N, C-alpha and C positions, 0 to 999 in steps of 0.2 A: 585581680580583679572581678568580683562577681557579676553577670548578667542577671538580670530580672525578665521574668517568662513574658512574653506580651499577652494582653488576653485576646485580640484579636482571633484565632481559630475560636475560642468560647462564643463572640459576639455572632461571628459568623456561624454558628451553630442554633443560635436563639433567632436570629434571623431566618432562619432554613427552617425550623419549626414553626416561628410564628407564620411564613407564607404557608407552610405545608397545613396548619389550621385554620388557616382560612379558606384553603383551596380545598377541606373538609366539610366546610361550616357550609360554603357556597354550591357544592354538590351536596349534601344534605337536604339544604333548602328548596333546590330545584327537584332530584326526586318526591319529595315532600309535595310540593305544588301541583308536578305531574299526577301524583298519587291522588292529591284531593280533585281534581280534574276529572280522573278517573271512575271516582265516585259517583259522581253526577253527568254522566254522559248526555242525556236530553236537554238538560241544561246547558252545558257547555255547548255543546254542537248551537243552540239557540243562540246564545249570546255570540260567539264565533261567526255562525249567520247575519242575524244583523249587526254588528260592526263590518263584516265585510260586502252586504251588500249597500250602506252608506258610503265605504269607501272606495266601491265600485262606479259609484253614480258621479263623482267628479273628474273618473280619470275615462269613463264613458263621454261627458263632452266634453274634456281634452280630445278625447281621439277625435271627436266630431270636428273642433274647431280646426283641428292641422292641417284637417285633410280639407276643410274648404279654403283655408289659405294655399295648402299645392292644390288646390280645382281652379284659384283665383289665378295662379302662377301658371298653370298649363294652357289658360282657355286665353287669359289676357296677360300674356306675357311680358309684356311692352307698354307705356303712358305713351305711345305713337298716337301722334296729332294728323287727319288728313287735311288737305289743304288741297281742293278743289277748282282748278282751273277754270276759266270764262272759255267756250267750244271755239273760240278762233283761236286760243293760244295754239302755238305752233312747239317743238321736238326742242327751236330753239330757244325761245319765249321759256319751257320748263327748267332746261340747263341752265338759264340764267338765273332764274329765281335758285336753283339751286343751290349755285354757286354761291348767290349776296349770301344766305343764309346758312350756309356751313362756317362763315365768319363770323359767326354773334358766338358769345362765349355760352348760352344757356340752352344752346341746342349742341348735340354729341352728334347725331349724321340725322343726315337727308338722302332718303330716294325716291329716284323719280319711275311712278309707273305708268307707262301708255294706255290709251285705250285698246291696242290692241291683249294686252296684259290683262286689263280688267273686261273685256269680252269674255276671254279664255275662261278668267276665273267662275266668270255668269256660265257659261255654255257648261263649266262641270256641272250647276249644281240642275240635279234632277227636276225636269221640265222646264227648262229653259232651254236646251236645244235644240229642240226645230223651229221655235220661237225666233230664238235669236239669227237662226240664217232666213230667216224669210224678212230681215234688215234689208235696205237697197244699201246704207252705211251704217257705219259706226257713230250711236249715239253720244257715247261714254267720253271724258275729260279725261285731259291730262291729270293726277293727282300725285301730290309732295308727300312723303310718306316721311314724315316727323319724329325725331326722339330727341325729347326731353332730357336734361341733366338727371342724373339719378336721384343729385340731392334737389333738384328742386322742387322748392315747398307749390303749396295752393295758390296762394297769392301770384308767384312769380309763375306760374304757369299760366292764372288766367289771363296774367298781362302778355305773356307771351301770343296767347292766343287772340289774344287785345290788337296787338300791332300785325298780327298774318292778313286776319282781314281787313287791315288796310292797307295791302299791299296791292300795285298795281295786278291787272287781269284776274285778281281772285274772285270765285265766284262765291263759295262758302267755305266754313271751316268747320271740321267735327273734332271736337275731342274725343279721343277715346278713353282719356285716360278719368272722366270724372267717374264715371260706373265705379272705378276702381278704386276711387278716394271715398267714394259711398262706403263698397264694402272690406274696404280696411277697416274705416268709422265703426261697422257693424262687429266683425271680427275682433276691434277692439274693448268693445260692449262685451261681449261674451265670453273673453277672455276675463275680462274683471264679475261678472257674472259668474265664471267659473270658479276663481280663487271665492266670493263671495260665497258660494254654496261648498266649494270645499272647509272653509273655516269653519263654518257652522255644521257639517257631517261631524267633523273631525271633533267637532265641541261635543254632538251629542254620541259618537263613538267614546270619546272621552266618561261620559255620565253612565254610558252603560259598564265600562267596566269597573268607575268607581262602585256603582252599588252594584254587582256581582261581587266582585269583592267584601263588598261590606257584606253583603249575607252569612257570604263564608265566613267571614271573621265573627259575627253575632253565631253563627252556628257553632262555632269552635271556644267560644268566649268564655268556657270552662277552661281547657286545656291555655287556650293565655291566660288566666287568672295562675296555673300552679307554674308558667314557667315562667312568671316572674315574678313567686310566691320565693322560687329556686336561686333565683339570682339572675335570668336570664336578662338580659339588655333590652331596651326597645328594637334595638336594629335587628336582633336576631329571633326578635318575636316577629318585626316586619318583613323578614330577609323572606319566606317562603309566598308575603300574599303579593308582593312586588315581582318572584318571578312569578307566579298567576297570572299578573297583569301584561307580564312579558310576551306569555303566552298565548293568551286572548290576543294581545296586537298581532302577533305573527300571525298566527294563524288565521286571524282577520284580512291580513294583506295579505296569502296567499288566496286567498279565499275570490280575494278582489282581484287579483292578477289574474287567476282562472277564467274569471266571469270576463273579462275585458278580451282574452286569448281566445276563449267560446265566439263574443259576440264579432270578433275580428274573423273571424272563422266562418261565421255565418254570413256574413254578408261578400264572402272572397267571390264569389260565385254573382249578385248581381252590378258587385262593382268590377268586375271580369270581362264583363255583358257592357256594361258603359261604358268603361275603357275601350273596348272595341268600335262600338260605336263611335268612338270621335278618333279612331285609325292610330291610337294609343298615346294620344298626345296627353290624357288625364293621368298623371301619377297620385296613385294613392297609397299610404302606406299607413306599419301599425306605429304602435308608442316603440318608443327608443327603448333599448335592452339597458339600458341606465338608469329610466325611470322604475322599468318593471323591479331592478333589485332595489331601487330606493323604497318602491312604497311597502314590502313587510319590512322593514328595519324603518322606516320612520313609523310604522304601525305598532309596531314593538316600545317603542320608543316614548309613544303615542299612552299605548298599554299600560307601561312604568310610569306615567305623569297620574294616572287617576286612580290605581294601585297606591302610588306612594301617598295620594291627597287624600285618600279611605283610610287608611291603616295609624297615617298618625294621625288624624281628627278621632279615632278610636281609641289611640293611645294614650293620646290625651285627656280625652274624657272616663278613661278608666281609673 
């Protein structure tokens, strides 16, 4: 009984040859795109610089907003509500009110600040020490520092403040989280503006890449015609220009990253001085590493899209 030879090795050889041809074509297209960029260094540098500055601007805004968020968390880390008791109230009254408030579901913690603690904090402020020593008695009241629950909304916080004002022996209530809510709203607005700005500048970078590739296609129109006459496919003709767009985007993304890092380095000294003036309680930081890596990759994809649109339109009209 005879056996028939299986054609699998031949098919595998054909698959390997196709992969090899695909690699050779992409290697040629990549080398051709780099050669085209080197042929016009000034134009390439100008295009990449414009795109780099456009991409660096939203990154700078993002860096600013991130540090404003850190600043708000360092200077006013909590949404504490200060409850000032009437001067006749003593330690027993303050402790009783604190125990009464600790059982509430909308309160996470209650701390009692004595008049002596308040006077010591005030005396530590420059210029107040000698004046406070001249006082015959301590004029400061007992203060309850109340921490609301983290998931408490603004309306629930306002209702809590209203209930605290109605308690006996309460002279006044100061909601320290009100400014934080305004700051959070400002940060949310800044994030929305940054996102819109990034989208607009991304479209601008897309247009710059497309226009640069379009001009390169027009300058090489005769070469493209010859390639089409000898049977080159549209994908083969378009491939070098797609790599040009990728190089434009990747280089522009690297420039944007370098500019932001330079901005961080330039601000390092004044930021350190500002942090030292707050005894290191203010934490500043740069952009995360994952974002610095993502920017050139996203910019390369953006350049590819711009080159694809420009080259496809030209080949469709050819």
